[in-house]
N, C-alpha and C positions, 0 to 999 in steps of 0.2 A: 212584532210588537216592540215598542220602545216606551219605557216609563220615564217619568220625572219624579224623583223621590228626594226627600230630606232625611238625612241620617242624624242620629241622636248624639248628644254629648256623652262622654264616658259614664257619668253618674246616672243619667237617664237610661242609657243602654243597659247598665248593670241592673237597674230596677226592673226593666222589662224582662231581661234574661232570667232574673230571679223568679219572676212570676211564671215564666215558661218552665223552669226547673221544678217549681212547686206543683204545678199542674201535672207534669209528667210523673212526679214521684207518687201521686195518688191514683195514677192510671187514667187520668183524663186526657183528652186530645191536647196536644201542645206542639208549638213550633220548635221546641227543644229537640224534637225527634228529626227535624229536617237538617241533614248533615251537609247540604250543598254549601260550598264555600261562600256563596253570595248571600246566604241567609243571615240577616241581622235586622234588628228593629229599625223600621223606617216608616215614613209617612208618604203615601203616594198622592201626588198632586194632579197627575194626568197620565194617560196612556193613549198612544196613537199607533197607527200601523208603521209610520215612518216620520222622522222629523223633516219639516220643510227646510229648504236651503238656508243656511245661516243660523238656524235655531240653536244649535249647541253653543255657539259663541255668545248669542244673546242671553241664553239661560245662564251660562257661566258668569257673564257680566252682572246679571240680575242677582245671582247668589253671592258673588263677591261683594256686592254693595249691600245686600240685605241680611247677611248672616254674620255672626250667630243671631238667632232669634229666640228669645225666652219663650218657654212653653210650660203649661201646667196640664197634667192629665186630669181627666174627669172620671166618671164612673165606668165600671166594666159592664158591657152589654153584649147581647147576641144580636147581630144584625139580621133582619128578615126572618126571625124565628128559628131557623135551622141552618145557620150559615156560620160565618166567622165569629169567634169570641174575640172581642176587641176591648182595648182601653181607649175610650173616647178622648179626644184632644180638645181642650177648650179653644174655640175658634176666636182668638184675639183679633182685634182690628188689623194688626200688623200681619198676622198669618193669613187672614182673609184677603188683604191687599196683595200679598205676595202670590197667593193662589190665583187671583184674577190676572196678575201680570204674567204668570206662566201661561195662562190660557190665551192672553193677547199674543204672546210669542208663537203659540201653536195654532193660531187662527188659520183655518183652511186646511190643516193637516188631515190626511185621510185616516179614517178609523178612530175618530175620537170616541172615547167611552163616555156615554152621557151621565153615568153615575158619578163621574169625577167633575162634571161641569159646575161652575158657580151656580149656586141656588139649589143644587142637588147633592153636592158633596158633603159627606159626614166624616170629618177628619178623625182618624183613629190609628192606633198602632195595633196590629194583629197579635193575638196570643195563641189562637188555634183556628184551624179551618174545619169546616163541616162539624160544627159543634151543635149539640142538642140543647134546645132552650130549657128542657127539663133539668139539665145539669148546671144551670146558671147560678143558682144559689150556692151550691157547693163550690163552684169555680170562683165566685166572689170571695168566699171565706178562705179558700186556699191561696188564691192569687194575691190577696191582700186588700184591705180596705183603705190603705193610704192612697193619697192622690199626689204622686211624686211630681216634682218639677225639674226642669233642666233647660236644655236648649237644643234647637236644631242647628247643627254646626257646618254642614256641607250638603251639597247636592250631588246626586248621582243619577245615572240612567241604567236601567236593566234592559238588555237586549234578549228578548224571548227566543230568538232563533239560535244565537250562539250561547245563551245562558251565561252571559258575562255582564259585568258592570263597568261603567266608565265614569270618571269624575265629571261633575258639572259645576265646579266652583265652590266657593265658601272657604272656611277656615282650613288652610293647608291642602285644599283640594283632595280631601280624603274621600274614600268610598266605603 
């Protein structure tokens, strides 16, 4: 599996990591406990089994032209009742257009995940996995009621087989 992700500006990343730490401090599930070196706040735009020929270059060009992209976080929610605890991302017209362009680049790629497809995608930054909806109120109080803003500054791809990331363009081609 290969993903297409956007990574956060330092201030936005710090806000999300702060929420991770506060959740962990009170014993709630949190991505702060994931020590893998690729673990950092990110927005997943798409996931496929493999990239079609030329896709990495086209994605890098897309991100070089479209990033940084201002972003504002929305409310904290639990997706699907008993799944990830997330900070929803306000789907600005620019973000929605970038997302659609990524899907154009990946047209025909095998193993497209339908929940990332335009019209089905709920942009978010994950705070915890396998979260109980019953803990949502406490999580909102602990994680914070602020709705931070910042920017998406670079693209990256996570390779599920090798468990590594590679840059896909944007500010400084950071991952």
